[in-house]
KEKE-3310 file (N, C-alpha, C; in steps of 0.2 Angstrom, whole numbers, plus 5000, padded with zeros to 4 digits):
npx = (5565:5559:5564:5579:5597:5607:5618:5613:5603:5609:5616:5606:5601:5609:5619:5630:5633:5634:5626:5614:5613:5614:5601:5593:5597:5591:5578:5571:5571:5567:5573:5571:5577:5589:5586:5578:5562:5560:5554:5560:5571:5566:5562:5575:5580:5570:5573:5586:5582:5575:5585:5593:5584:5585:5579:5578:5584:5583:5572:5562:5563:5558:5545:5540:5542:5532:5521:5516:5521:5522:5528:5524:5529:5530:5517:5514:5525:5536:5544:5560:5575:5590:5606:5617:5624:5635:5637:5648:5651:5639:5640:5651:5646:5635:5642:5642:5645:5649:5646:5635:5625:5624:5619:5607:5601:5600:5591:5580:5576:5584:5598:5615:5622:5636:5644:5642:5633:5619:5602:5596:5584:5584:5595:5591:5581:5587:5595:5585:5580:5591:5594:5582:5580:5591:5594:5594:5603:5614:5609:5595:5591:5592:5582:5571:5572:5570:5557:5549:5553:5552:5538:5532:5537:5531:5518:5517:5521:5510:5500:5502:5500:5487:5481:5485:5477:5464:5462:5472:5472:5459:5456:5466:5460:5448:5438:5438:5445:5460:5477:5485:5476:5471:5483:5484:5473:5476:5488:5483:5474:5482:5489:5479:5476:5488:5488:5477:5481:5492:5485:5476:5485:5491:5480:5475:5485:5485:5472:5473:5483:5478:5469:5479:5488:5481:5477:5490:5494:5485:5489:5502:5500:5493:5503:5512:5504:5503:5517:5520:5513:5500:5489:5484:5493:5487:5481:5486:5479:5487:5492:5486:5489:5483:5481:5474:5469:5467:5460:5464:5468:5479:5476:5465:5471:5479:5469:5460:5468:5480:5474:5461:5465:5470:5459:5452:5460:5458:5445:5445:5453:5444:5435:5444:5447:5435:5433:5444:5439:5428:5430:5441:5453:5470:5476:5491:5500:5500:5500:5500:5490:5483:5481:5489:5485:5485:5479:5472:5469:5465:5451:5445:5451:5447:5433:5432:5439:5429:5419:5426:5428:5415:5411:5421:5420:5407:5408:5418:5417:5426:5434:5439:5452:5457:5470:5475:5485:5490:5501:5517:5524:5536:5539:5542:5546:5533:5529:5527:5535:5541:5538:5525:5519:5524:5519:5505:5504:5507:5497:5486:5490:5488:5474:5458:5447:5435:5437:5441:5455:5462:5475:5480:5484:5478:5464:5463:5465:5455:5443:5431:5417:5404:5409:5412:5422:5430:5440:5455:5467:5484:5495:5508:5517:5524:5540:5539:5544:5538:5523:5507:5493:5477:5461:5445:5436:5420:5404:5395)
npy = (5413:5397:5387:5383:5381:5374:5382:5394:5397:5399:5410:5420:5421:5430:5416:5402:5388:5377:5379:5379:5365:5360:5363:5356:5343:5343:5342:5354:5360:5354:5346:5344:5333:5340:5353:5368:5376:5393:5401:5396:5403:5413:5404:5400:5412:5414:5403:5408:5419:5412:5406:5417:5422:5413:5401:5383:5375:5361:5358:5365:5358:5345:5349:5352:5340:5332:5338:5348:5361:5373:5382:5390:5402:5408:5412:5424:5432:5443:5439:5433:5444:5447:5451:5460:5472:5484:5495:5503:5502:5508:5521:5526:5526:5535:5546:5550:5549:5533:5530:5539:5533:5521:5526:5531:5519:5512:5521:5520:5508:5497:5491:5491:5475:5464:5461:5472:5472:5476:5473:5472:5479:5488:5495:5501:5509:5518:5525:5532:5540:5548:5554:5560:5569:5578:5591:5592:5592:5581:5579:5583:5573:5562:5565:5563:5550:5545:5549:5542:5529:5526:5528:5518:5507:5507:5506:5494:5485:5488:5483:5469:5466:5469:5459:5448:5448:5450:5439:5427:5423:5420:5410:5401:5398:5391:5377:5360:5359:5351:5355:5356:5360:5372:5379:5380:5387:5399:5403:5404:5415:5425:5427:5432:5444:5451:5454:5462:5473:5478:5483:5492:5502:5508:5513:5522:5531:5537:5543:5551:5559:5567:5576:5582:5588:5598:5606:5610:5617:5628:5635:5638:5646:5656:5663:5666:5675:5686:5689:5693:5704:5703:5701:5710:5709:5698:5698:5685:5672:5664:5647:5633:5623:5608:5598:5583:5574:5560:5559:5549:5538:5530:5525:5517:5508:5501:5496:5488:5482:5479:5475:5481:5494:5495:5493:5504:5514:5511:5514:5528:5532:5530:5541:5552:5550:5553:5566:5572:5570:5579:5591:5598:5596:5590:5575:5573:5565:5551:5549:5539:5540:5550:5563:5573:5588:5597:5613:5624:5637:5646:5647:5636:5626:5628:5626:5613:5606:5607:5599:5587:5584:5581:5571:5561:5558:5553:5542:5533:5534:5540:5553:5568:5580:5596:5605:5621:5631:5645:5650:5652:5638:5625:5615:5599:5584:5580:5582:5593:5607:5617:5632:5634:5621:5615:5623:5621:5607:5608:5616:5607:5597:5604:5607:5602:5587:5587:5599:5613:5621:5637:5647:5664:5669:5661:5663:5677:5676:5669:5674:5674:5672:5663:5657:5657:5664:5660:5668:5660:5664:5670:5657:5648:5636:5620:5619:5630:5647:5659:5664:5659:5666:5659:5653:5646:5638:5639:5635:5648)
npz = (5351:5356:5363:5373:5375:5388:5389:5383:5392:5404:5400:5398:5411:5421:5424:5430:5419:5427:5438:5432:5428:5441:5446:5437:5441:5454:5450:5448:5436:5419:5406:5389:5377:5378:5379:5385:5390:5386:5396:5408:5411:5420:5431:5435:5440:5450:5459:5463:5470:5480:5487:5491:5501:5510:5509:5507:5493:5492:5499:5492:5480:5485:5487:5474:5468:5475:5470:5476:5474:5461:5447:5435:5427:5415:5412:5416:5417:5407:5391:5392:5390:5381:5387:5381:5381:5390:5403:5402:5388:5383:5388:5381:5369:5370:5374:5387:5405:5411:5424:5427:5419:5426:5438:5434:5430:5443:5449:5442:5446:5444:5449:5444:5439:5445:5434:5426:5415:5405:5401:5384:5381:5392:5389:5377:5382:5391:5382:5375:5385:5388:5376:5372:5383:5382:5385:5399:5414:5424:5437:5435:5426:5435:5444:5435:5433:5446:5448:5439:5441:5454:5456:5448:5453:5466:5462:5455:5466:5475:5467:5467:5480:5481:5472:5479:5491:5485:5477:5477:5491:5493:5484:5489:5502:5499:5500:5497:5486:5478:5482:5470:5460:5465:5464:5450:5447:5453:5446:5433:5434:5438:5427:5419:5426:5425:5411:5412:5420:5413:5401:5408:5414:5403:5397:5407:5408:5395:5396:5407:5404:5394:5401:5410:5401:5394:5405:5408:5397:5397:5408:5404:5393:5397:5405:5395:5388:5396:5398:5385:5383:5378:5386:5401:5416:5428:5445:5455:5465:5479:5479:5489:5503:5511:5525:5530:5544:5553:5568:5582:5575:5578:5591:5587:5579:5587:5596:5588:5578:5565:5553:5553:5554:5541:5533:5536:5531:5517:5516:5518:5507:5497:5499:5497:5484:5478:5482:5475:5462:5461:5468:5465:5471:5474:5478:5486:5493:5504:5522:5531:5543:5537:5524:5512:5503:5488:5482:5470:5475:5491:5494:5487:5494:5507:5506:5501:5512:5522:5516:5516:5529:5533:5525:5527:5541:5540:5532:5538:5551:5560:5569:5561:5556:5549:5542:5535:5524:5515:5501:5494:5486:5483:5469:5466:5457:5458:5470:5485:5493:5506:5516:5517:5516:5528:5538:5536:5539:5553:5558:5556:5565:5577:5577:5583:5584:5571:5566:5555:5552:5548:5541:5543:5531:5522:5525:5521:5507:5502:5497:5505:5502:5507:5518:5536:5549:5564:5576:5582:5587:5590:5587:5594:5584:5583:5576:5568:5566:5570:5578:5572:5566:5568:5562:5564:5552:5546:5537:5530)
capx = (5567:5555:5568:5586:5601:5610:5623:5609:5599:5614:5618:5601:5599:5614:5622:5634:5630:5634:5621:5608:5614:5612:5594:5591:5597:5586:5571:5568:5571:5565:5576:5569:5582:5595:5584:5573:5558:5563:5552:5564:5575:5562:5563:5582:5580:5566:5577:5591:5578:5573:5592:5594:5579:5587:5575:5582:5581:5581:5565:5558:5563:5553:5538:5539:5541:5526:5515:5513:5523:5524:5530:5523:5530:5529:5510:5513:5531:5538:5549:5567:5578:5597:5610:5623:5628:5638:5636:5654:5650:5634:5642:5655:5641:5631:5646:5640:5649:5645:5643:5628:5620:5623:5615:5600:5598:5598:5586:5574:5575:5588:5605:5619:5625:5643:5647:5640:5629:5612:5597:5596:5578:5586:5600:5587:5577:5592:5597:5580:5580:5597:5594:5576:5581:5598:5595:5594:5609:5614:5604:5588:5590:5591:5575:5567:5573:5567:5550:5545:5555:5549:5531:5530:5539:5525:5512:5518:5520:5503:5495:5503:5497:5479:5480:5486:5471:5458:5462:5476:5470:5452:5457:5469:5456:5442:5438:5436:5450:5467:5482:5487:5471:5471:5489:5483:5468:5480:5492:5479:5471:5488:5491:5474:5477:5494:5485:5472:5485:5495:5480:5473:5490:5492:5474:5474:5491:5483:5467:5475:5488:5473:5468:5485:5491:5476:5478:5497:5494:5481:5493:5508:5498:5491:5509:5515:5500:5505:5524:5521:5509:5493:5484:5487:5495:5482:5483:5484:5478:5492:5490:5485:5491:5479:5482:5468:5472:5462:5461:5463:5469:5484:5473:5461:5475:5481:5463:5457:5473:5482:5469:5456:5468:5471:5452:5450:5464:5455:5439:5448:5455:5438:5433:5449:5446:5429:5435:5448:5435:5422:5431:5446:5459:5475:5480:5499:5503:5497:5504:5498:5484:5480:5482:5491:5482:5486:5473:5474:5468:5463:5444:5443:5454:5442:5426:5434:5440:5423:5416:5430:5427:5409:5411:5426:5417:5401:5410:5423:5415:5432:5434:5445:5453:5461:5474:5476:5489:5491:5507:5521:5527:5541:5536:5548:5545:5526:5528:5527:5539:5542:5535:5517:5518:5526:5514:5498:5505:5507:5490:5482:5492:5485:5467:5454:5443:5430:5439:5445:5458:5466:5480:5477:5485:5472:5458:5463:5465:5450:5437:5426:5411:5401:5413:5413:5428:5431:5447:5457:5472:5491:5497:5515:5517:5530:5544:5538:5548:5534:5516:5503:5486:5473:5454:5441:5432:5413:5400:5391)
capy = (5406:5394:5382:5386:5376:5375:5388:5400:5398:5402:5417:5424:5423:5426:5412:5398:5382:5372:5381:5376:5358:5358:5364:5351:5337:5343:5342:5360:5361:5348:5347:5339:5333:5344:5360:5370:5382:5400:5403:5393:5409:5415:5399:5400:5418:5413:5399:5412:5423:5408:5405:5424:5423:5408:5395:5378:5372:5354:5358:5367:5352:5340:5351:5351:5332:5330:5341:5354:5367:5373:5389:5391:5409:5411:5414:5431:5436:5444:5434:5435:5448:5446:5457:5460:5478:5486:5503:5506:5503:5513:5527:5528:5527:5541:5552:5551:5545:5527:5531:5542:5528:5516:5529:5531:5512:5511:5525:5517:5502:5491:5493:5487:5469:5464:5460:5478:5471:5478:5470:5476:5483:5493:5500:5505:5514:5523:5529:5536:5545:5553:5558:5565:5574:5580:5598:5591:5590:5575:5579:5583:5566:5558:5567:5560:5542:5543:5550:5537:5522:5525:5528:5512:5502:5507:5504:5486:5482:5488:5479:5463:5466:5468:5452:5443:5449:5449:5433:5422:5421:5418:5403:5396:5396:5388:5370:5355:5358:5349:5361:5357:5363:5379:5383:5381:5393:5406:5405:5406:5421:5429:5429:5437:5450:5454:5457:5468:5479:5481:5487:5497:5507:5511:5517:5527:5535:5541:5547:5557:5564:5572:5582:5586:5592:5603:5610:5613:5622:5634:5639:5641:5651:5662:5666:5669:5681:5691:5691:5696:5710:5701:5703:5713:5704:5697:5696:5678:5670:5659:5640:5631:5616:5606:5591:5579:5570:5556:5559:5543:5533:5526:5521:5512:5502:5497:5492:5484:5478:5482:5474:5486:5501:5495:5494:5512:5518:5510:5518:5535:5532:5531:5548:5556:5549:5556:5573:5573:5571:5583:5597:5602:5595:5585:5572:5573:5559:5548:5549:5534:5542:5556:5564:5580:5590:5604:5616:5630:5643:5644:5646:5629:5622:5628:5623:5605:5604:5607:5594:5581:5582:5578:5564:5556:5555:5549:5536:5529:5535:5542:5560:5570:5587:5598:5612:5624:5637:5647:5653:5649:5631:5623:5609:5594:5577:5578:5584:5600:5608:5624:5634:5633:5614:5614:5627:5617:5601:5610:5618:5600:5594:5608:5606:5597:5583:5590:5606:5615:5627:5640:5652:5671:5670:5657:5667:5683:5675:5664:5677:5674:5670:5656:5655:5661:5662:5661:5669:5656:5668:5669:5651:5645:5630:5617:5619:5637:5652:5664:5662:5659:5667:5654:5654:5640:5639:5635:5637:5654)
capz = (5352:5361:5368:5373:5377:5394:5389:5382:5398:5409:5398:5399:5418:5419:5429:5427:5416:5432:5442:5428:5429:5448:5447:5434:5445:5459:5447:5447:5428:5416:5400:5384:5372:5380:5379:5390:5388:5387:5403:5413:5414:5426:5436:5438:5444:5456:5463:5466:5475:5486:5491:5495:5506:5515:5508:5505:5486:5493:5501:5486:5476:5487:5486:5467:5466:5478:5467:5481:5472:5454:5445:5428:5427:5408:5411:5418:5416:5400:5388:5394:5385:5381:5390:5377:5382:5396:5405:5399:5381:5382:5390:5376:5363:5371:5376:5394:5410:5413:5431:5427:5417:5431:5443:5432:5431:5450:5451:5439:5450:5442:5450:5439:5442:5446:5427:5423:5409:5406:5396:5378:5382:5397:5386:5373:5386:5393:5376:5373:5390:5388:5370:5373:5388:5381:5389:5406:5417:5427:5443:5432:5423:5441:5446:5430:5434:5452:5448:5436:5443:5461:5455:5445:5459:5471:5458:5454:5473:5478:5463:5469:5487:5480:5469:5485:5495:5482:5473:5480:5498:5492:5481:5494:5507:5496:5502:5492:5480:5480:5481:5463:5457:5468:5461:5443:5446:5455:5441:5427:5436:5439:5420:5417:5430:5422:5405:5414:5423:5407:5397:5412:5415:5397:5395:5411:5406:5390:5398:5412:5400:5390:5406:5412:5396:5393:5410:5408:5391:5399:5412:5401:5388:5401:5407:5389:5386:5401:5397:5379:5382:5375:5391:5407:5421:5433:5452:5456:5472:5480:5480:5496:5505:5516:5528:5533:5549:5557:5576:5586:5571:5581:5596:5584:5576:5593:5599:5583:5575:5558:5547:5554:5552:5534:5530:5537:5526:5511:5515:5517:5500:5493:5501:5494:5477:5476:5482:5469:5455:5462:5472:5462:5475:5471:5484:5484:5496:5510:5527:5536:5546:5534:5517:5510:5497:5485:5479:5466:5479:5497:5494:5485:5499:5513:5504:5501:5518:5526:5514:5517:5536:5534:5521:5530:5547:5539:5529:5542:5558:5564:5569:5556:5557:5543:5543:5528:5524:5508:5500:5488:5487:5478:5466:5463:5457:5459:5478:5486:5498:5508:5523:5517:5518:5535:5542:5535:5543:5560:5559:5556:5572:5582:5576:5587:5580:5568:5565:5549:5555:5542:5543:5541:5524:5519:5526:5517:5500:5500:5494:5510:5501:5509:5524:5542:5553:5572:5577:5587:5590:5587:5590:5592:5581:5583:5570:5565:5570:5573:5580:5566:5567:5566:5562:5563:5547:5545:5532:5532)
cpx = (5563:5559:5575:5590:5603:5614:5618:5605:5603:5616:5613:5599:5602:5617:5627:5631:5629:5628:5614:5608:5612:5604:5590:5591:5592:5579:5567:5567:5570:5568:5572:5573:5587:5593:5579:5568:5561:5560:5556:5569:5572:5563:5569:5582:5576:5570:5583:5588:5577:5580:5594:5590:5580:5582:5579:5579:5580:5574:5560:5557:5558:5546:5536:5538:5535:5520:5512:5516:5524:5525:5530:5523:5529:5521:5509:5519:5533:5543:5556:5571:5586:5600:5617:5627:5630:5637:5642:5653:5645:5636:5646:5651:5637:5635:5644:5644:5645:5642:5636:5623:5619:5618:5608:5597:5596:5592:5579:5572:5579:5595:5609:5622:5633:5646:5646:5636:5622:5608:5597:5590:5580:5591:5596:5583:5581:5594:5591:5579:5585:5596:5588:5577:5588:5599:5595:5601:5608:5609:5597:5587:5589:5584:5570:5566:5569:5560:5547:5547:5552:5541:5529:5532:5533:5519:5512:5517:5513:5498:5496:5500:5489:5478:5480:5480:5465:5457:5466:5473:5463:5452:5460:5465:5449:5443:5436:5440:5457:5471:5484:5482:5470:5477:5487:5478:5472:5484:5488:5476:5476:5490:5486:5474:5483:5492:5481:5476:5489:5491:5478:5478:5491:5486:5473:5479:5488:5477:5469:5479:5483:5472:5474:5488:5487:5477:5485:5497:5490:5486:5499:5506:5496:5497:5512:5511:5502:5512:5524:5516:5502:5488:5487:5488:5489:5485:5481:5484:5484:5489:5489:5487:5486:5481:5476:5471:5466:5464:5459:5464:5474:5481:5468:5465:5477:5475:5461:5462:5474:5477:5463:5458:5468:5464:5450:5454:5461:5449:5440:5450:5449:5435:5437:5448:5440:5430:5439:5444:5430:5424:5437:5452:5463:5478:5487:5502:5500:5502:5502:5491:5481:5483:5485:5488:5485:5480:5476:5473:5465:5455:5442:5446:5449:5435:5427:5435:5434:5419:5419:5429:5420:5408:5415:5423:5411:5403:5414:5421:5421:5433:5440:5446:5457:5464:5476:5480:5489:5497:5511:5524:5532:5539:5542:5545:5538:5524:5529:5531:5539:5538:5528:5515:5519:5521:5507:5498:5504:5500:5486:5484:5489:5477:5464:5450:5437:5431:5442:5448:5462:5470:5477:5478:5480:5466:5458:5463:5459:5444:5431:5419:5409:5404:5412:5419:5428:5438:5449:5463:5479:5494:5504:5514:5524:5534:5543:5540:5543:5527:5512:5496:5481:5465:5451:5436:5425:5409:5396:5384)
cpy = (5403:5390:5384:5380:5378:5381:5394:5402:5402:5409:5422:5426:5429:5422:5407:5392:5377:5373:5378:5368:5356:5358:5358:5344:5337:5342:5348:5363:5355:5349:5342:5339:5338:5352:5362:5376:5388:5403:5401:5398:5412:5411:5399:5406:5417:5409:5403:5416:5419:5407:5412:5425:5417:5401:5389:5375:5365:5354:5360:5361:5347:5342:5351:5344:5330:5333:5347:5361:5367:5381:5390:5399:5412:5413:5421:5435:5437:5439:5437:5439:5447:5452:5457:5467:5479:5493:5506:5507:5508:5520:5530:5530:5534:5547:5554:5547:5539:5527:5534:5537:5523:5519:5529:5524:5511:5515:5523:5511:5496:5492:5488:5481:5469:5464:5467:5478:5474:5475:5475:5481:5489:5498:5504:5511:5520:5528:5534:5541:5550:5557:5563:5570:5577:5587:5597:5589:5584:5574:5579:5576:5561:5559:5563:5553:5541:5544:5544:5530:5521:5524:5521:5506:5501:5504:5496:5483:5482:5484:5472:5461:5465:5462:5447:5442:5447:5442:5427:5419:5418:5411:5398:5394:5392:5380:5366:5354:5356:5355:5362:5361:5370:5382:5384:5387:5399:5408:5408:5413:5427:5431:5434:5444:5454:5458:5463:5474:5482:5486:5493:5503:5511:5516:5523:5533:5540:5546:5553:5562:5569:5578:5586:5590:5598:5608:5614:5619:5628:5638:5642:5647:5657:5666:5669:5675:5687:5694:5695:5702:5709:5703:5706:5708:5704:5695:5689:5676:5664:5652:5639:5624:5614:5599:5589:5574:5566:5556:5552:5537:5528:5522:5516:5506:5498:5493:5487:5480:5481:5481:5479:5493:5501:5496:5501:5516:5517:5514:5526:5536:5534:5538:5553:5556:5553:5564:5576:5574:5577:5590:5601:5601:5590:5582:5571:5567:5557:5548:5545:5535:5548:5557:5572:5581:5596:5606:5623:5637:5641:5643:5639:5624:5622:5625:5615:5603:5603:5600:5587:5579:5579:5571:5559:5554:5551:5542:5531:5530:5536:5549:5562:5578:5589:5605:5614:5630:5639:5651:5650:5642:5630:5616:5605:5587:5575:5580:5591:5601:5616:5626:5633:5626:5613:5617:5623:5611:5603:5612:5612:5597:5598:5608:5601:5593:5588:5597:5607:5621:5630:5645:5659:5672:5666:5661:5673:5682:5671:5667:5678:5672:5663:5654:5660:5659:5664:5662:5664:5660:5666:5663:5649:5638:5627:5617:5626:5642:5657:5661:5663:5661:5662:5656:5647:5642:5635:5638:5643:5652)
cpz = (5358:5366:5367:5376:5385:5394:5388:5388:5403:5407:5399:5406:5421:5426:5426:5424:5422:5437:5438:5429:5436:5449:5443:5438:5451:5456:5447:5440:5425:5408:5395:5378:5372:5379:5384:5387:5390:5394:5409:5415:5420:5432:5439:5442:5450:5461:5467:5472:5481:5490:5495:5501:5512:5515:5504:5498:5487:5495:5496:5481:5478:5486:5479:5465:5469:5475:5471:5478:5464:5452:5438:5426:5420:5407:5412:5418:5409:5397:5390:5388:5386:5384:5386:5378:5389:5397:5402:5392:5379:5383:5384:5370:5363:5372:5383:5399:5411:5420:5431:5424:5422:5437:5441:5432:5438:5452:5448:5442:5448:5443:5446:5442:5442:5439:5423:5416:5411:5400:5390:5379:5387:5393:5381:5376:5389:5388:5375:5379:5389:5382:5370:5377:5388:5384:5396:5409:5421:5433:5440:5429:5429:5443:5442:5432:5441:5452:5445:5439:5450:5460:5453:5450:5464:5468:5458:5461:5476:5474:5465:5476:5486:5477:5475:5489:5491:5478:5476:5486:5497:5489:5486:5500:5505:5498:5497:5486:5482:5478:5474:5459:5459:5465:5454:5442:5448:5449:5435:5428:5436:5431:5417:5420:5427:5416:5407:5416:5417:5403:5401:5413:5409:5395:5400:5410:5401:5392:5402:5409:5396:5395:5408:5407:5394:5398:5410:5402:5393:5403:5409:5396:5392:5403:5401:5387:5390:5399:5390:5377:5379:5380:5397:5412:5426:5440:5453:5464:5473:5481:5488:5497:5511:5519:5531:5538:5552:5564:5578:5581:5574:5587:5593:5581:5582:5596:5594:5579:5568:5553:5547:5552:5544:5530:5531:5532:5519:5510:5514:5510:5495:5493:5497:5487:5474:5476:5477:5463:5455:5465:5470:5467:5472:5477:5482:5487:5503:5516:5533:5539:5543:5527:5516:5503:5494:5481:5475:5470:5486:5498:5492:5491:5505:5512:5504:5507:5522:5523:5516:5525:5537:5531:5525:5536:5546:5536:5534:5549:5563:5564:5565:5558:5551:5545:5536:5529:5516:5507:5495:5491:5481:5476:5464:5463:5459:5467:5479:5493:5500:5514:5523:5519:5525:5539:5542:5539:5550:5562:5560:5563:5577:5582:5581:5582:5577:5565:5558:5551:5549:5545:5541:5534:5520:5519:5522:5510:5498:5497:5499:5509:5503:5515:5530:5546:5560:5573:5583:5591:5587:5591:5589:5590:5581:5576:5566:5569:5573:5574:5573:5569:5564:5566:5561:5558:5547:5539:5534:5533)
residu = (MET:ASP:ARG:ILE:THR:THR:GLN:GLU:LEU:ALA:ALA:LEU:VAL:PRO:CYS:SER:PRO:GLU:HIS:VAL:ARG:ARG:LEU:GLU:GLU:LEU:GLY:LEU:LEU:GLN:ALA:GLU:GLU:GLY:SER:PHE:PRO:LEU:SER:ASP:VAL:HIS:VAL:VAL:ARG:LEU:MET:ALA:ALA:PHE:GLU:ASP:ALA:GLY:ILE:SER:LEU:ASP:ASP:VAL:ALA:ARG:GLY:VAL:ALA:ALA:GLY:GLU:LEU:SER:PHE:PRO:LEU:GLY:LEU:PHE:LEU:PRO:GLU:PRO:VAL:GLU:ALA:THR:CYS:THR:TYR:GLU:ARG:LEU:GLY:LYS:GLU:LEU:GLY:ARG:GLU:PRO:ASP:LEU:LEU:ARG:ARG:LEU:GLY:GLY:GLU:LEU:GLY:PHE:PRO:PRO:PRO:GLU:ASP:ASP:ARG:LEU:ARG:ASP:GLU:ASP:ALA:ASP:MET:LEU:ARG:LEU:VAL:VAL:THR:THR:LEU:ASP:LEU:ALA:ASP:ASP:ASP:GLU:LEU:SER:ARG:PHE:ALA:ARG:LEU:TYR:GLY:GLY:THR:ILE:GLN:ARG:LEU:VAL:GLY:SER:GLY:LEU:GLN:TYR:PHE:ASP:LEU:ALA:VAL:ARG:GLN:LYS:VAL:ALA:SER:SER:GLU:GLY:LEU:PRO:ASN:GLU:GLU:LYS:ASP:ALA:ILE:ILE:TYR:GLN:ARG:ALA:GLY:ALA:TYR:THR:GLU:LEU:VAL:GLN:GLY:LEU:VAL:SER:TRP:LEU:GLN:ARG:ARG:HIS:ARG:GLU:HIS:ALA:VAL:LEU:GLU:TYR:ILE:VAL:GLY:VAL:THR:GLU:GLN:PHE:MET:GLU:GLU:ARG:GLY:ILE:THR:PRO:LYS:GLN:ALA:ARG:ARG:PRO:PRO:ALA:ILE:ALA:PHE:LEU:ASP:LEU:ALA:GLY:TYR:THR:ALA:LEU:ALA:ASP:GLU:ARG:GLY:ASP:GLU:ALA:ALA:ALA:ALA:LEU:ALA:SER:ASP:LEU:ALA:GLY:VAL:VAL:GLN:GLU:ALA:ALA:GLN:THR:GLN:GLY:CYS:ARG:PRO:VAL:LYS:TRP:LEU:GLY:ASP:GLY:VAL:MET:PHE:HIS:PHE:SER:ASP:ALA:GLY:THR:ALA:ILE:ARG:SER:GLY:LEU:GLU:LEU:ILE:GLU:LYS:THR:GLU:LYS:THR:ILE:SER:VAL:PRO:ALA:ARG:ILE:GLY:ILE:ASP:ALA:GLY:ALA:VAL:VAL:VAL:GLN:ASP:GLY:ASP:TYR:PHE:GLY:ARG:THR:VAL:ASN:VAL:ALA:ALA:ARG:ILE:ALA:ASP:TYR:ALA:ARG:PRO:HIS:GLU:VAL:LEU:VAL:SER:GLU:ALA:ALA:ARG:GLU:SER:CYS:GLY:LEU:ASP:GLY:PHE:GLU:PHE:GLU:LEU:ILE:GLY:ASP:VAL:PRO:LEU:LYS:GLY:VAL:SER:LYS:ALA:VAL:ARG:LEU:HIS:LYS:ALA:THR:ARG:ALA)
# end
């Protein structure tokens, strides 16, 4: 439906018909022969967001009337979808507690509204999640929802920040263009950017899935072959965790400002991305002034650590340090936990600029080829019950 009535518009938002008429009186909605374009659903929701933020709709209306503000949201927001289902009804249909479905909705990023309704597309997706993962218990379903909901929320938010910096601010600061023309350019480019990101995310998901699935099958098959007696059990080297820390990052941020610190983090991201492609490391998470990595073994971690120190300092001219430990880790929702993670972080805190420090466990399991180690000693680390024997790693 391309055009809708006042009642249909209110039902899709949802809001009261009186609220729609109020926005029409303010000139924020324009009816033609008693109907509105479907995209006005987004305009009504935007006005509600303005009011929640304490922005006067009277002021917004004056800006619109003067041609200083416009909101053609249909260029880059999806077609509104009806909300005809409730969590209560969906729970009965699926044989699951409605509170579980409400919890999943919130963890995916869409907390239930007061009227308990959910959009039809949301109900379809929750059906698919619950029926596909029917072997998962409630907590495992929550983990799934948090994993994908949180990841996509961060991705979308970061993408909007990028668009604001790379496009909107440049157009807004251009001279010689009236504001109305600037707004038109920004919205047109926002629509194109939306299409770009939708296609890019879908393509990247397919491409990365190829590599991840093959790697997963190799690991599972190796385990099956050992369990079923096809091959003898192999002695495995433990995985390794490494923390890269920028020494003096806080002082630099204080001295040069937040924008300089953000630029520094962006340059570090480029170094990390290159390392991930060429050195077999997996960046797990960013920690403001550093990065946590997972490696399949300590040898790869130490070799990559030495490379990372050199490339980081060459690229961003800020001293770096790395701490590495090897041992068992707990994997959950794409993150790693346990004593090995804690020890690696504390080793990085202890290290001096330019150093790659490794635990005894990492040194023993790395294979030693290509490395030399200088004994630092048994060092008490904050938050670690026993002293940890540390070595400074260098190339042989």
